[in-house]
Each structure stands twice: as structure tokens, then as C-alpha cells.
N, C-alpha and C positions, 0 to 999 in steps of 0.2 A: 493565113492565122491572124489577121490586121483585121483582116472581115468577119472572122466566127466572133472578134470581142463586141466588135460596132453592135452585133446581134444579141450578144448576150447582156450589154448593159442598156440597150435597147428593149427588151424586154423583161429589163428588171428595174428601167423604170415602169415603163407600161404600169407594169408588178404593180409602183408604189405607188401610181398617181390613184392605178382604180381602187386600191385600198384606201386612200383618202378617201376618194367621192365613198365609199360603199360606205365611209365612218361617218361624209358630213351630216349632219341636224341642221337641216333648213327652218330658216323663223317663215309658219307662217303670217300674213297681219291680214287686215282689213278694215275696210269702216265704209259702215252704212246707212245709213238716210232711211225717216221712216216716216208715215203719216197714218191715224188709223183714229180708232174711235176708242174713247175711254167712260167709265162711269165708276162711281165718288160717293160713299156714303163711311161716310165716319160721325156722329152719334153727339159727339164735342162740340160738334159746329149746329147740325141741319137734323131732324129724324126723316129729310128728305134723301134719294139719289139724286142725286148730281149728273148728267150726263153733258158728254162735248166729244171736243177734240184735243185729239193727241199727237206730239209730234219728238220724234225719240233720234237720239245718236248714238252710236251702237259703237266700237273700238276695240275689235280683238287680237288675240297674241295668240298664237299656239308654235311647239316646239317637243322634238319626242328629246326624250333623256338619256342618260346612261341606267338609269336603274334598272333592276329585273330582267337584266341582258337590253336593253333596251327597248323595252315591250312597255314602258312608262312615259304618255303623255302629261305635259301639260298645257292649262292653256287660262289667260288673264283675259277679263269681258271686263272692261269700262263703259256705261256707258246714263247719261242725260236725257230725261225729257219733263216737256212742260205740256201742259195742257190747260185751254178754259171751256168748265161748262156752265151747265145752265139750271134751275129745279122746273117740277115738270109745266111750273104755274107760269117760269116765263118773268119772275119779281126778280130774283137775283142771280148773283155768279159770284162761282172758285175759280179762283187760278190758282194751280197746284206747278210746284217744280219737288223733281226726284234726280238724284243723281247715287248710284250703286255700282259698288267693286266690288266683284267674283276671282276667286281665285283654287285652281281643283286640279287637282293627277288625277291622269283615269290608266287604268290598266289597258290595254289593247288588245285581244283577242282578233288573231288574224284569221279567215274561212277563205274556201276556194280560193287559197292562192292568191289572197286579200283583195280582190276584188268586195267582199263583206268583210265590211270589222265593226269589231262590237266593245264598248270600253265603256268603263265606271269605275268608281270613285267618288271621295272625295271633295267640298264643294265648300270656302267660306266664302262667307257674304257679309259685307258692308253696308249700309242701304243708310242718308239723307236726305233730310227734304221737307217741304212744308206743303202747307191748305189756308187761300185766302180765303174768309167770306167777304164778301162787297156787303154782305148788309147787316152783316152780327154789331155790334155794338161793345160789345162787356166781353164775350171770344170769339173777334174776330180771327184767328189762325191757332192753325192746329200744329208746331213740329212733330217731325218723321225722324225717328231715329231707332234704328233695330241692325245687332245681327246674329249672323246665325253658321252652322254648319248645317250642311247639308247635304245629299245624297245627288252625283248626277250621274247620268247615262246619257251615252248618246248607240247613237249605227248610221257609218257610211255606207252607200252603197257605189260603184262606179261601177259608171254604164261608158263602156268603150268605145264608145261611138267615131266611125273614121274622121270627118267631118267636124263638127264639138262635141269631144267627149264632155260626159253632163257627172257631176259627183254630189250625188242626195246627202241630203244629211238631217238626222233629226235629234233632237236633242230634248232632254226631260231631266230637269231641278226640282228639287224639294226639300224644303230646310226642314231640321228634323228636333235641334235645341238651338235658343238662341238666349240672347236679351236683347231686350224691348224696353221707351223711355215712353212714358206716355200717362197723364193727370187720371188722376181716379175721375167716376163721375160728381161734378159740381164740385171741384178740385182749379180755381184758376189760376193763372201763370203767376197772379201778381202774389198769392198764397208761397207759389215756390222757390220768386229766385229774389222779390223784395220782406218778405215774413220769413223765409225755411225751411216750411215748412213741404218737406221731404220727402217723408215718410210713405211709403206706397209708391214709390213714383217711376221703379226700378222692376222688370214682369220677368219670372222670368217666361219665355217661352217653348211648346212643346208643337204635337200634333196637334193633343187637345187642344188647346187657344187662336193655334197658329196655324191651318186648316190651308197649305198655300203651294200655286206652281204652277214653272215656268215652263212653256213646251216651246219649242223655236226649230221651226223647219227650210231649212238653207239649199238652193238650187246652183253649185254653178255650171259655167259654160265657162268651157277654155275653149277659146281663137285664141289665135298664131301669137296675136301681139301678146291681149289683156286676159282678166280673165276678170266675166260680170258673175255676181254673187246677186242671186235675187231672195227674199226672205219672207217668211212670213212669222210672227210671235202671237203669244198667247200669254197674257202677261195677270197671271191670277193669284190676288194676294189678298190677303184678311186675316183678322184676329179679332180677339176678344176677352181684354182684359182692361181691369181696373173698370166694370160697370160697363164699360163701351165696349161696340160693338165698331168696327172698322173695314171694308174691303177699297178695290185699288183691281176692276177691269180693264183690262187696254186687248184691241186687236189692230196689231201694228200690221201694215207691207213696208218692207226695207229693198230697197237696193242699194248697189255697195263694187265694191271692186278688190279685190285683192290682189296680196304681192306675195313673194316667193323670195326672203330671204337668204344668202349664204352670211353667217358670223362672220367679223374679223377676224384673224386668225393675231 
């Protein structure tokens, strides 16, 4: 009888632990470093395109939520990058820097027993930065500040190789609506901040004047003791507001590590 009770208690304990593990929602975090090429164009500073090198750092965190029967995941991306570019005549340089924060909620569609996942949902984006032209005297710099509500989608595919399982992911983010700070054509920052001429410096943006896309492809190679992530990002940002045209095109190759963390209860 005593042995029977021991077996029953053991089975109950195993069931409770299994239920708890089934409800665990691990946090997936990664830090990536990248380098690539960038093409800058801002008619407030110059009528020429500037090309050069960009260095980027990206930190991502994702986790499943309990919403909609546990089928919604949240994603946070924080990244910063700097670039050094020059004009075609090699007579001037532009130094650029940008940080941006993204928060997304994705509904997960499980296909082929979870081997393939399709995700879709909204994303909030905040961007802030600058471009500095070393040659200009009157208008040497341009501030970058804008916020967007974007559409975000992903496809995640697991390749169950025995030695090194690989997880492939493709993500596409496209801004739909937003607000952007920008002086109008011919308006100086002295007029804005010293004289208080602030009319028309905040612009409504949408697909008609800010058609932008960010493509992101990653491959996670799951070794026994660590997970290596390789990635490629094509970030295509452009706008046409206040009589000014801008674009910031970059192609970056990235590498980093992925960690899987269980939240502290």
C-alpha cells in the first residue's frame, strides 16, 4: 500500500512539472553586430548621393504571450548604427547616426506540425538620429525624428538536421502611418529654434510620401552549447515631405549569438 502511494505521488509530481514546463514561455534574446554599405540622399544637405560604410548593432527579444490561447508573440528590437559616406567627387563627407526601437505583436500560424510558422501583426517604430555634412556652412546637419505604425510579417522554418538543426527566418516590416519632423525646403534650424517659426515642421506620413521597407533574413545554427545567428538586413527608408527628398538605403551582413532564458518566477 505504501509503495502504491509513492507511485501515485510520483506520477502526480511528474504531471505537475510537465504542465508547468508546457506553460513556460522562454525569452529568446540575441545580440548581433554587422557591417555593410549605405547610400544616403538628403536634399536639405546636398543634391548628391553619398555612399560608404555602415556599422550596425542590433538587440532583439521575443516571447510568446498568453493572448489568444497563447498564439500571439511579442518582439522588441533596438538597434543603432553609424555610417561614414562621401560624395561621388570625393570632395565632402557625411557622418550619420541613427537609433530605432520597434515593438511588435504577431499572431502565429502553426503549419506542418510546427515546422513552419507564419506570423503577422502590427509594429510600433520610433527613429531618431542625424546626418552631418562636413562641407556645408549654413546647413551642416539634418535631424532625423519620426514615428510609425507598421505592418510586420515573418516566416520561420525549422530544418531538423541531426548534427546542427537550423532555423531560417524572413521578416518584412513596412510603415503605414506616422509623423515626421522635418524642416521645409529653404527653412533653417535657426528659424525654427531661435525665431520660433515652427509651422509645417511636423508632417503626416503614409505610403504616399514614406514608402519604406525593411527586409531581414536570419539563420540560427543550433550547436550543443550555443546558438549562432547569421543575418542579412536590407533597410530601405525614404521620404518626400516639405519639398525635400531623402533616402537611407543599407545592406548589412550580421553575426551574433542567441540565448534562451526562462523568466524568474
